[in-house]
ZAMAR-878079 format. One record per residue (C-alpha): x, y, z; residue number from 0; residue in three letters. Coordinates in nm, 2 decimals, always signed. Each point is the difference from the previous one (the first is absolute). Example, Ala and Ser with C-alpha at 12.3 -4.5 7.8 and 13.67 -1.06 7.14 Angstrom:
BEGIN
{{+1.23 -0.45 +0.78} 0 "ALA"}
{{+0.14 +0.34 -0.07} 1 "SER"}
end
This chain:
BEGIN
{{+5.98 +12.13 +5.83} 0 "MET"}
{{+0.10 +0.01 +0.36} 1 "ARG"}
{{-0.25 -0.27 +0.08} 2 "TRP"}
{{+0.18 -0.23 -0.23} 3 "LEU"}
{{+0.31 +0.06 +0.20} 4 "ASN"}
{{-0.17 -0.09 +0.32} 5 "ARG"}
{{-0.11 -0.34 -0.15} 6 "LEU"}
{{+0.36 -0.08 -0.12} 7 "GLN"}
{{+0.11 -0.32 +0.18} 8 "ILE"}
{{+0.36 -0.01 -0.12} 9 "ILE"}
{{+0.17 +0.33 +0.09} 10 "PRO"}
{{+0.18 +0.20 -0.26} 11 "ARG"}
{{+0.37 -0.08 -0.05} 12 "ASN"}
{{-0.05 -0.33 +0.16} 13 "TYR"}
{{+0.22 -0.20 -0.24} 14 "ALA"}
{{+0.28 +0.25 +0.04} 15 "ARG"}
{{-0.03 -0.01 +0.38} 16 "ARG"}
{{-0.01 -0.39 +0.00} 17 "LYS"}
{{+0.32 +0.01 -0.23} 18 "GLY"}
{{+0.17 +0.23 +0.25} 19 "ASP"}
{{-0.09 -0.22 +0.29} 20 "ALA"}
{{+0.14 -0.31 -0.17} 21 "ARG"}
{{+0.32 +0.18 -0.10} 22 "LYS"}
{{+0.05 +0.11 +0.37} 23 "ALA"}
{{-0.08 -0.36 +0.13} 24 "GLY"}
{{+0.26 -0.14 -0.25} 25 "VAL"}
{{+0.26 +0.25 +0.11} 26 "PHE"}
{{-0.07 -0.08 +0.36} 27 "ALA"}
{{+0.03 -0.36 -0.06} 28 "LEU"}
{{+0.34 +0.03 -0.20} 29 "ILE"}
{{+0.12 +0.23 +0.28} 30 "SER"}
{{-0.08 -0.25 +0.27} 31 "LEU"}
{{+0.18 -0.30 -0.19} 32 "ILE"}
{{+0.31 +0.22 -0.07} 33 "LEU"}
{{+0.00 +0.09 +0.37} 34 "GLY"}
{{-0.03 -0.36 +0.10} 35 "LEU"}
{{+0.27 -0.10 -0.23} 36 "ILE"}
{{+0.26 +0.29 +0.11} 37 "PHE"}
{{-0.10 +0.07 +0.34} 38 "SER"}
{{+0.07 -0.26 +0.29} 39 "PRO"}
{{-0.19 +0.22 +0.26} 40 "GLU"}
{{-0.31 +0.03 -0.24} 41 "LEU"}
{{+0.00 -0.38 -0.02} 42 "ARG"}
{{+0.01 -0.04 +0.36} 43 "PHE"}
{{-0.30 +0.24 +0.07} 44 "TRP"}
{{-0.20 -0.16 -0.30} 45 "PHE"}
{{+0.08 -0.35 +0.15} 46 "ARG"}
{{-0.10 +0.11 +0.35} 47 "GLU"}
{{-0.32 +0.15 -0.13} 48 "TRP"}
{{-0.08 -0.33 -0.18} 49 "LEU"}
{{+0.08 -0.20 +0.32} 50 "GLU"}
{{-0.14 +0.23 +0.27} 51 "TYR"}
{{-0.16 -0.25 +0.23} 52 "PRO"}
{{-0.38 +0.01 +0.05} 53 "LEU"}
{{+0.07 -0.13 +0.35} 54 "HIS"}
{{+0.29 -0.05 +0.23} 55 "TYR"}
{{+0.12 -0.34 +0.15} 56 "LYS"}
{{-0.10 -0.03 +0.37} 57 "GLU"}
{{+0.27 -0.16 +0.22} 58 "TYR"}
{{-0.05 -0.14 +0.35} 59 "LYS"}
{{+0.37 -0.01 +0.06} 60 "HIS"}
{{+0.31 +0.17 -0.14} 61 "PHE"}
{{+0.12 -0.33 -0.14} 62 "GLY"}
{{+0.36 +0.03 +0.15} 63 "ILE"}
{{+0.16 -0.06 +0.33} 64 "ARG"}
{{+0.00 +0.35 +0.20} 65 "ILE"}
{{+0.32 +0.03 +0.20} 66 "PRO"}
{{-0.05 +0.00 +0.38} 67 "ASN"}
{{+0.08 +0.29 +0.23} 68 "GLY"}
{{-0.09 +0.29 -0.24} 69 "TYR"}
{{-0.29 +0.22 +0.04} 70 "SER"}
{{+0.02 +0.23 -0.30} 71 "VAL"}
{{-0.05 -0.15 -0.35} 72 "HIS"}
{{+0.00 +0.14 -0.35} 73 "GLY"}
{{+0.00 -0.08 -0.38} 74 "ILE"}
{{+0.19 +0.14 -0.30} 75 "ASP"}
{{-0.15 +0.04 -0.33} 76 "VAL"}
{{+0.06 +0.09 -0.36} 77 "SER"}
{{-0.18 -0.02 -0.34} 78 "LYS"}
{{+0.02 -0.38 +0.02} 79 "TRP"}
{{-0.28 -0.01 +0.27} 80 "GLN"}
{{-0.21 +0.19 -0.26} 81 "GLN"}
{{-0.31 +0.20 +0.14} 82 "ARG"}
{{-0.02 -0.01 +0.38} 83 "ILE"}
{{-0.30 +0.06 +0.21} 84 "ASP"}
{{+0.18 +0.16 +0.30} 85 "TRP"}
{{-0.31 +0.01 +0.21} 86 "GLN"}
{{-0.01 -0.39 -0.01} 87 "ARG"}
{{+0.37 -0.01 +0.08} 88 "VAL"}
{{-0.05 +0.23 +0.30} 89 "LYS"}
{{-0.30 -0.20 +0.13} 90 "GLN"}
{{+0.14 -0.34 -0.02} 91 "MET"}
{{+0.12 -0.14 +0.35} 92 "LYS"}
{{+0.09 -0.35 +0.09} 93 "VAL"}
{{+0.02 -0.06 +0.37} 94 "ASP"}
{{+0.21 +0.32 +0.12} 95 "ASP"}
{{+0.18 +0.04 -0.33} 96 "VAL"}
{{-0.10 +0.29 -0.23} 97 "LYS"}
{{+0.18 +0.22 -0.25} 98 "ILE"}
{{+0.13 +0.33 +0.13} 99 "SER"}
{{+0.24 +0.12 -0.27} 100 "PHE"}
{{+0.07 -0.05 -0.37} 101 "ALA"}
{{+0.30 +0.07 -0.20} 102 "PHE"}
{{-0.10 +0.10 -0.36} 103 "ILE"}
{{+0.23 +0.00 -0.30} 104 "LYS"}
{{+0.02 +0.34 -0.18} 105 "ALA"}
{{+0.28 -0.01 -0.24} 106 "THR"}
{{+0.27 -0.22 -0.17} 107 "GLU"}
{{+0.32 +0.12 -0.17} 108 "GLY"}
{{-0.02 +0.35 -0.14} 109 "SER"}
{{-0.30 -0.04 -0.22} 110 "TRP"}
{{-0.27 -0.22 +0.15} 111 "MET"}
{{-0.27 +0.10 +0.23} 112 "LYS"}
{{-0.22 -0.30 +0.15} 113 "ASP"}
{{-0.34 +0.04 -0.18} 114 "PRO"}
{{-0.18 -0.07 +0.31} 115 "GLN"}
{{+0.19 +0.24 +0.24} 116 "PHE"}
{{-0.23 +0.29 -0.02} 117 "ASP"}
{{-0.29 -0.21 +0.08} 118 "ARG"}
{{+0.15 -0.21 +0.27} 119 "ASN"}
{{+0.16 +0.29 +0.17} 120 "TRP"}
{{-0.32 +0.20 +0.02} 121 "MET"}
{{-0.22 -0.29 +0.10} 122 "ALA"}
{{+0.23 -0.15 +0.26} 123 "ALA"}
{{+0.02 +0.35 +0.17} 124 "GLY"}
{{-0.36 +0.04 -0.01} 125 "LYS"}
{{-0.04 -0.32 +0.19} 126 "GLN"}
{{+0.22 +0.12 +0.28} 127 "GLY"}
{{+0.30 -0.24 -0.08} 128 "LEU"}
{{+0.35 +0.12 +0.05} 129 "ILE"}
{{+0.15 +0.04 -0.34} 130 "ARG"}
{{+0.36 -0.05 -0.15} 131 "GLY"}
{{+0.10 +0.06 -0.34} 132 "ALA"}
{{+0.29 -0.20 -0.16} 133 "TYR"}
{{+0.22 +0.03 -0.29} 134 "HIS"}
{{+0.14 -0.31 -0.19} 135 "PHE"}
{{+0.37 +0.10 -0.06} 136 "PHE"}
{{+0.21 -0.11 -0.30} 137 "LEU"}
{{+0.36 +0.03 +0.08} 138 "PRO"}
{{+0.12 +0.07 -0.36} 139 "ASP"}
{{-0.23 +0.30 -0.06} 140 "VAL"}
{{+0.08 +0.35 +0.11} 141 "SER"}
{{-0.07 +0.02 +0.38} 142 "ALA"}
{{-0.08 +0.37 -0.05} 143 "LYS"}
{{-0.26 -0.06 -0.27} 144 "ASP"}
{{-0.16 -0.27 +0.21} 145 "GLN"}
{{-0.03 +0.23 +0.30} 146 "ALA"}
{{-0.15 +0.28 -0.23} 147 "THR"}
{{-0.26 -0.25 -0.11} 148 "LYS"}
{{-0.09 -0.11 +0.35} 149 "PHE"}
{{-0.01 +0.36 +0.13} 150 "ILE"}
{{-0.23 +0.12 -0.29} 151 "ARG"}
{{-0.24 -0.30 +0.07} 152 "THR"}
{{-0.01 +0.00 +0.38} 153 "VAL"}
{{-0.11 +0.27 +0.24} 154 "SER"}
{{+0.03 -0.10 +0.35} 155 "LEU"}
{{-0.20 +0.16 +0.30} 156 "LYS"}
{{-0.01 -0.04 +0.38} 157 "LYS"}
{{-0.08 -0.35 +0.10} 158 "GLY"}
{{+0.15 -0.17 -0.31} 159 "ASP"}
{{+0.30 -0.25 +0.03} 160 "LEU"}
{{+0.34 +0.14 -0.13} 161 "PRO"}
{{+0.06 -0.08 -0.37} 162 "PRO"}
{{+0.14 -0.35 -0.08} 163 "VAL"}
{{+0.27 -0.12 -0.27} 164 "VAL"}
{{-0.03 -0.36 -0.09} 165 "ASP"}
{{+0.34 -0.14 -0.09} 166 "VAL"}
{{+0.01 -0.37 -0.11} 167 "GLU"}
{{+0.16 -0.01 -0.35} 168 "GLU"}
{{+0.38 +0.04 -0.10} 169 "THR"}
{{-0.08 +0.06 -0.38} 170 "ARG"}
{{+0.37 -0.07 -0.05} 171 "GLY"}
{{+0.13 +0.26 +0.23} 172 "MET"}
{{+0.28 -0.06 +0.25} 173 "THR"}
{{-0.04 +0.00 +0.35} 174 "LYS"}
{{+0.17 +0.36 +0.03} 175 "ALA"}
{{-0.23 +0.14 -0.27} 176 "GLN"}
{{-0.31 -0.14 +0.16} 177 "ILE"}
{{+0.08 +0.15 +0.34} 178 "ARG"}
{{+0.11 +0.33 -0.15} 179 "ALA"}
{{-0.32 +0.03 -0.22} 180 "ASN"}
{{-0.22 -0.10 +0.27} 181 "THR"}
{{+0.15 +0.24 +0.25} 182 "LYS"}
{{-0.04 +0.29 -0.26} 183 "THR"}
{{-0.37 -0.08 -0.03} 184 "PHE"}
{{-0.06 -0.01 +0.37} 185 "LEU"}
{{+0.20 +0.33 +0.05} 186 "ASN"}
{{-0.22 +0.18 -0.26} 187 "ILE"}
{{-0.32 -0.13 +0.16} 188 "LEU"}
{{+0.11 +0.09 +0.34} 189 "GLU"}
{{+0.08 +0.34 -0.11} 190 "LYS"}
{{-0.34 +0.05 -0.16} 191 "HIS"}
{{-0.23 -0.15 +0.26} 192 "TYR"}
{{+0.21 +0.10 +0.31} 193 "LYS"}
{{-0.02 -0.36 +0.13} 194 "VAL"}
{{+0.22 -0.29 -0.03} 195 "ARG"}
{{-0.13 -0.27 -0.25} 196 "PRO"}
{{-0.05 -0.35 +0.07} 197 "ILE"}
{{+0.20 -0.27 -0.17} 198 "LEU"}
{{-0.18 -0.30 -0.14} 199 "TYR"}
{{+0.18 -0.32 -0.11} 200 "THR"}
{{+0.00 -0.38 +0.05} 201 "ASN"}
{{+0.21 -0.16 +0.27} 202 "ARG"}
{{+0.26 -0.15 -0.23} 203 "ASP"}
{{+0.06 +0.32 -0.19} 204 "PHE"}
{{+0.02 +0.20 +0.31} 205 "TYR"}
{{+0.27 -0.24 +0.13} 206 "LYS"}
{{+0.20 +0.02 -0.33} 207 "GLN"}
{{-0.03 +0.37 -0.06} 208 "TYR"}
{{-0.10 +0.22 +0.29} 209 "PHE"}
{{+0.10 -0.19 +0.33} 210 "ALA"}
{{+0.32 +0.14 +0.15} 211 "ASP"}
{{-0.03 +0.32 -0.19} 212 "GLN"}
{{+0.03 +0.31 +0.21} 213 "LYS"}
{{-0.18 +0.21 -0.24} 214 "GLU"}
{{-0.32 -0.21 +0.03} 215 "PHE"}
{{+0.00 -0.09 +0.36} 216 "GLU"}
{{-0.24 +0.28 +0.11} 217 "ASN"}
{{-0.28 -0.07 -0.25} 218 "TYR"}
{{-0.32 -0.16 +0.10} 219 "LYS"}
{{-0.02 -0.35 -0.15} 220 "LEU"}
{{-0.29 -0.18 -0.17} 221 "TRP"}
{{+0.12 -0.36 -0.07} 222 "VAL"}
{{-0.15 -0.28 -0.21} 223 "ALA"}
{{+0.05 -0.35 +0.14} 224 "HIS"}
{{-0.27 -0.25 -0.07} 225 "TYR"}
{{-0.14 -0.31 +0.17} 226 "HIS"}
{{+0.21 +0.01 +0.31} 227 "VAL"}
{{-0.12 +0.03 +0.36} 228 "SER"}
{{+0.20 +0.30 +0.07} 229 "ASP"}
{{+0.23 +0.25 -0.15} 230 "LEU"}
{{+0.38 -0.03 +0.10} 231 "ASN"}
{{+0.20 +0.26 -0.16} 232 "MET"}
{{+0.38 -0.01 -0.07} 233 "PRO"}
{{+0.19 +0.15 +0.29} 234 "ASN"}
{{-0.32 +0.02 +0.19} 235 "ASP"}
{{-0.07 +0.32 -0.18} 236 "ASP"}
{{-0.33 +0.16 +0.09} 237 "GLU"}
{{-0.29 +0.01 -0.24} 238 "TRP"}
{{-0.32 +0.18 +0.01} 239 "HIS"}
{{-0.23 -0.18 -0.25} 240 "PHE"}
{{+0.01 -0.35 -0.10} 241 "TRP"}
{{-0.17 -0.13 -0.32} 242 "GLN"}
{{-0.06 -0.36 +0.11} 243 "HIS"}
{{-0.23 -0.14 -0.29} 244 "SER"}
{{-0.08 +0.08 -0.37} 245 "ASP"}
{{-0.31 -0.24 +0.00} 246 "LYS"}
{{-0.25 +0.16 +0.24} 247 "GLY"}
{{-0.37 +0.03 -0.07} 248 "ASN"}
{{-0.21 +0.31 +0.11} 249 "ILE"}
{{-0.35 +0.12 -0.09} 250 "ASN"}
{{-0.01 +0.28 -0.24} 251 "GLY"}
{{+0.30 -0.15 -0.22} 252 "ILE"}
{{-0.05 -0.29 -0.24} 253 "ASN"}
{{+0.38 -0.06 -0.03} 254 "GLU"}
{{+0.25 -0.14 +0.24} 255 "ARG"}
{{+0.15 +0.28 +0.21} 256 "VAL"}
{{+0.32 +0.06 +0.21} 257 "ASP"}
{{-0.05 +0.01 +0.37} 258 "PHE"}
{{+0.22 +0.18 +0.25} 259 "ASN"}
{{+0.04 +0.06 +0.37} 260 "VAL"}
{{+0.14 +0.31 +0.18} 261 "PHE"}
{{+0.26 -0.06 +0.27} 262 "ASN"}
{{-0.17 +0.21 +0.28} 263 "GLY"}
{{-0.34 +0.10 +0.10} 264 "ASP"}
{{-0.25 +0.25 -0.16} 265 "SER"}
{{+0.15 +0.29 +0.21} 266 "ALA"}
{{+0.34 -0.08 -0.14} 267 "ASP"}
{{-0.13 +0.00 -0.37} 268 "LEU"}
{{-0.16 +0.33 +0.06} 269 "GLN"}
{{+0.33 +0.15 +0.12} 270 "ARG"}
{{+0.17 -0.13 -0.32} 271 "LEU"}
{{-0.25 +0.20 -0.21} 272 "CYS"}
{{+0.05 +0.35 -0.13} 273 "LEU"}
{{-0.05 +0.26 +0.27} 274 "PRO"}
end
């Protein structure tokens, strides 16, 4: 009867196999639905997958006024820029302006890792851009726990910029609490990475919370101040990076992006990086 088996079109146990496959499919679908309901990160990845562009927009200009007198330009990004084509970012040049460095969001609070960080960090480095990783600081959350989250996420090496703490929210904390908690965070990072971190904030926040404070006067500053022709700091304090616009366009990124300038030349920027 072996010849009958060879003529059998529908294999044995077909119904059972089909039933098992159907059950597996239903289980996978239910798991996906539950994941989308309870996991913000999974919702982000799923939406990104659905919205992944078949092509990137092409820009002839950056779409913003570029400040005069600066030769080193960069951007900063997070998950809000979605999937980035870093090769296109690197290749775009308008007149003599091109992107040389990128600050990339790594963590926030004591629990959140930016879902695009690993991809952005690796791809930006592959294109030869100078990289910096930043943490969005929440003053009402344990500074030690936040520093631990950042350290577990970010591994720096020679040629990377020092770590950055982004402080721009009070979250109901007093000036003394904001300063003390920020200083604790900075101290932990400095001890771990063996380099003094960079402090990011906007000009008004800096003026209110960090200007005239001796414990913060030796930090490199990255300051946000938009739509002005130049950055004038309180007390003429020295700044190193100026985030001058949040509405820039660049090839490889379909969303608006923050633009920055460095207060120095390319050699100065290299000296600022980890040895």
